[in-house]
C-alpha positions in Angstrom: 125.4 95.7 138.9 128.7 97.5 138.4 132.0 96.4 140.0 135.3 98.3 139.9 138.5 96.3 140.3 141.8 97.9 141.1 144.9 95.8 140.6 148.4 96.9 141.8 151.5 95.1 140.7 155.1 95.7 141.6 157.9 94.5 139.2 161.4 93.4 140.2 162.8 96.9 139.9 160.2 98.2 142.5 158.0 100.0 140.1 154.3 99.9 140.9 151.6 99.6 138.2 147.9 100.2 138.8 145.2 98.8 136.6 141.5 99.9 136.9 138.9 97.5 135.5 135.1 98.2 135.5 132.8 95.3 135.1 129.1 95.9 134.4 126.3 93.4 133.6 124.5 95.9 131.3 121.5 96.4 133.6 121.9 100.1 133.9 121.1 100.8 130.2 117.9 102.9 130.1 118.0 104.5 126.7 115.0 105.4 124.6 116.0 103.3 121.7 113.3 100.7 122.3 110.6 103.3 122.4 111.9 104.9 119.2 111.8 101.6 117.4 108.3 100.8 118.7 107.0 104.3 117.5 108.7 103.8 114.2 107.1 100.4 113.6 103.7 101.8 114.7 104.1 104.8 112.3 104.9 102.5 109.4 101.9 100.3 110.2 99.5 103.3 110.2 100.9 104.6 106.9 100.5 101.2 105.4 96.9 100.9 106.7 96.0 104.3 105.2 97.6 103.4 101.9 95.7 100.2 101.6 92.4 101.9 102.7 92.8 104.5 100.0 93.6 101.9 97.4 90.4 100.0 98.5 88.4 103.2 98.2 89.7 103.7 94.6 88.7 100.2 93.7 85.1 100.8 95.0 84.9 104.0 93.0 86.1 102.2 89.9 83.6 99.3 90.4 80.7 101.8 90.9 81.7 103.6 87.6 81.7 100.3 85.7 78.3 99.3 87.2 76.9 102.7 86.2 78.2 102.4 82.6 76.7 98.9 82.4 73.3 100.2 83.6 73.4 102.9 80.9 74.2 100.4 78.2 71.3 98.2 79.4 68.9 101.2 79.3 70.1 102.1 75.8 69.5 98.5 74.7 66.0 98.7 76.1 65.4 101.9 74.1 66.6 100.2 70.9 64.4 97.3 71.6 61.3 99.5 72.1 62.1 101.5 68.9 62.4 98.3 66.9 59.1 97.1 68.3 57.4 100.4 67.5 58.9 100.2 64.0 57.6 96.7 63.6 54.1 97.7 64.7 54.1 100.6 62.3 55.2 98.4 59.4 52.5 95.9 60.3 49.8 98.6 60.4 51.0 100.0 57.1 50.8 96.5 55.5 47.3 95.7 56.8 45.8 99.0 55.8 
């Protein structure tokens, strides 16, 4: 609600002075500032979510690479074990013949 007050005063010399005062309770403010702030916060939240999601994806890729390397090391160890067993059997045959 807005109210306009006009005050007229006359001094001893007969001069008249007029004062205009406008009083407002601030209800008429309809700016888009609130919407801009809401959209800004929403945009920051989306960017943060995408960043965290991408970082999580990189972690999964790294974990998969480590698991693959560990599997290859395990297979190589099995091959070494089989080669040692074959060598032991060959030595045993050579000694017994």
